[in-house]
C-alpha positions as CSV (number, residue, x, y, z in Angstrom):
1,M,21.7,-23.8,29.8
2,A,17.8,-23.3,29.5
3,P,16.5,-21.2,27.2
4,N,14.6,-18.2,28.1
5,I,11.2,-18.0,26.7
6,H,9.6,-15.8,29.6
7,P,8.4,-12.6,28.5
8,M,10.9,-9.6,29.1
9,E,8.4,-7.5,31.9
10,L,8.5,-4.2,30.7
11,T,8.6,-1.2,32.5
12,E,5.9,1.7,32.4
13,T,8.5,3.9,30.5
14,S,9.3,1.1,28.0
15,R,6.2,-0.1,27.1
16,R,4.8,3.6,26.8
17,F,7.8,3.8,24.0
18,V,7.9,0.4,22.1
19,L,3.6,1.4,21.9
20,H,4.5,4.9,20.5
21,W,7.0,3.6,18.5
22,G,4.3,1.4,17.3
23,E,1.9,4.0,16.2
24,M,4.3,6.4,14.7
25,G,5.5,3.8,12.6
26,T,2.0,3.1,11.3
27,A,2.0,7.1,10.9
28,W,5.5,6.6,8.3
29,G,4.1,3.5,6.3
30,V,5.8,0.8,8.7
31,N,4.0,-2.4,10.1
32,R,3.7,-1.9,13.9
33,T,4.8,-4.8,15.3
34,V,8.2,-4.2,13.1
35,A,8.5,-0.4,15.0
36,Q,7.2,-2.5,18.1
37,I,10.4,-4.7,17.5
38,H,12.4,-2.1,16.9
39,A,11.7,0.0,19.8
40,L,12.2,-2.8,22.3
41,L,15.7,-3.9,20.7
42,F,16.8,-0.4,20.6
43,F,14.8,0.7,23.9
44,H,16.8,-2.7,25.9
45,G,20.0,-1.9,23.9
46,R,20.7,-5.7,24.4
47,P,20.1,-9.2,21.9
48,L,16.9,-10.4,22.1
49,H,15.9,-13.9,20.7
50,A,12.9,-14.2,18.8
51,E,10.5,-16.3,21.1
52,E,11.5,-13.4,24.2
53,I,10.3,-10.8,21.3
54,A,7.2,-12.9,20.5
55,N,6.1,-13.3,24.0
56,T,7.0,-9.8,25.3
57,L,4.8,-7.8,22.7
58,V,3.0,-10.4,22.8
59,V,2.5,-11.4,19.2
60,A,2.4,-14.7,16.7
61,R,6.4,-16.0,16.5
62,S,5.2,-16.1,12.8
63,N,4.9,-12.1,12.8
64,V,8.0,-11.8,14.7
65,S,9.9,-14.1,12.5
66,N,8.6,-11.9,9.1
67,S,9.1,-8.5,11.0
68,L,12.6,-9.8,11.9
69,K,13.3,-9.9,8.4
70,E,12.0,-6.8,7.2
71,L,14.4,-4.9,9.7
72,Q,17.4,-6.8,8.9
73,G,16.4,-6.1,5.1
74,W,16.1,-2.2,6.3
75,G,19.2,-2.6,7.7
76,L,18.5,-2.0,11.3
77,I,18.6,-5.0,13.0
78,R,21.5,-7.8,12.9
79,P,21.6,-11.3,14.1
80,T,24.5,-12.1,17.0
81,Q,25.1,-15.2,18.7
82,V,24.5,-15.5,22.7
83,L,27.4,-18.0,23.9
84,G,25.8,-21.2,24.9
85,D,22.8,-20.3,23.1
86,R,22.1,-22.0,20.0
87,R,18.9,-19.9,18.7
88,D,19.9,-16.4,17.0
89,Y,19.4,-13.1,18.8
90,F,19.3,-9.6,17.5
91,E,20.3,-6.2,18.1
92,T,20.5,-2.8,16.9
93,S,22.5,0.0,16.8
94,S,22.2,1.9,20.0
95,D,23.6,5.0,17.5
96,V,20.8,7.3,16.5
97,W,22.7,8.8,14.4
98,E,23.4,5.5,12.5
99,L,19.5,4.4,12.7
100,F,18.8,8.1,10.8
101,R,21.3,7.6,8.3
102,T,20.0,4.0,7.6
103,I,16.5,5.3,7.8
104,V,17.3,7.9,5.0
105,R,19.8,5.7,2.4
106,Q,17.1,3.3,2.4
107,R,14.3,5.2,1.5
108,K,15.9,7.2,-1.2
109,E,16.8,4.0,-2.5
110,R,13.5,2.6,-2.2
111,E,11.0,5.3,-2.8
112,F,13.1,8.5,-3.8
113,Q,15.3,7.1,-6.4
114,P,12.8,4.8,-8.4
115,T,10.9,8.0,-8.7
116,V,13.3,10.2,-9.7
117,Q,14.4,7.6,-12.6
118,M,10.6,7.4,-13.4
119,L,10.3,11.0,-14.2
120,Q,13.8,11.3,-16.0
121,A,12.1,7.8,-18.3
122,L,9.4,10.1,-18.6
123,V,10.9,13.4,-19.6
124,N,12.6,11.4,-21.8
125,T,10.5,9.7,-24.0
126,P,8.4,11.1,-27.8
127,E,5.3,11.3,-26.1
128,F,6.4,14.0,-23.1
129,E,6.9,16.1,-26.1
130,A,2.7,15.8,-26.9
131,E,2.1,17.1,-23.1
132,S,1.2,21.0,-22.5
133,A,4.0,23.1,-21.9
134,D,2.7,24.0,-18.6
135,A,2.6,20.2,-17.6
136,Q,5.9,19.6,-19.1
137,D,7.3,22.7,-17.1
138,R,5.6,20.8,-13.8
139,V,7.3,17.6,-14.1
140,R,10.6,19.0,-15.8
141,E,10.5,21.4,-12.3
142,T,9.8,18.5,-10.1
143,L,12.8,16.3,-11.5
144,R,15.1,19.0,-11.1
145,F,13.9,19.8,-7.3
146,M,14.0,16.0,-7.0
147,Q,17.6,15.5,-8.5
148,T,18.4,18.8,-6.4
149,L,17.2,17.3,-3.0
150,G,18.7,14.2,-3.5
151,V,22.3,15.5,-4.4
152,W,22.2,17.7,-1.0
153,T,21.0,14.0,1.1
154,D,23.8,12.5,-0.2
155,E,26.0,15.4,0.6
156,M,24.6,15.5,4.8
157,L,24.8,11.8,4.8
158,R,28.1,12.3,4.2
159,L,29.0,14.4,6.9
160,S,29.8,13.4,10.8
161,P,27.2,13.1,13.4
162,A,28.6,16.2,15.0
163,T,28.9,18.4,11.7
164,L,25.6,17.2,11.1
165,E,24.1,18.6,13.9
166,K,26.2,21.8,13.9
167,V,24.3,22.0,10.2
168,M,20.8,21.3,11.7
169,R,21.4,24.1,14.4
170,L,22.6,26.6,11.8
171,G,19.7,25.8,9.6
172,A,17.9,26.4,12.5
173,S,19.0,29.5,13.5
174,V,19.3,30.8,9.9
175,Q,15.5,30.6,9.7
176,K,14.8,32.1,13.1
177,F,17.0,35.1,11.5
178,V,14.8,35.2,8.1
179,R,11.6,35.0,9.7
180,S,12.2,37.7,12.7
181,D,14.1,40.0,9.4
182,G,10.9,39.9,6.9
């Protein structure tokens, strides 16, 4: 089987989706190419190999390779094989709830937990007691808030997608009720 090294034809819709997802990625602190590759895989819903991704997005093969490693590290894509082709292909979930959960878990582990650990360690040091009472209160309150938010996040991630969606809708309804009541 001859390898497909030609770029995939992007429709106007898929092009706009990929470009926008890349822009949103940068707003979320994610490399533009990483976000665009994920968007391309998600939108098309089929495995693609690195050369096809590079040619379609018009980016360097090395950039694609590094971006694929990053996406794998986040657990957002997985390698797969295509019969008759020795190259690695890559795919992502088409389930937006699964992707959401993966991103939230990864961000919590990489960004949130280290902050909670740092705050806890800070509060436990003898030097912390030398700080003003106001500063101590602010740091302790931040720690309590983050611990509570962490527990809440874990509980929300345990819910099925259908239940989580109901909770989200209920939260929006409660908010509307509270606002109109005030």
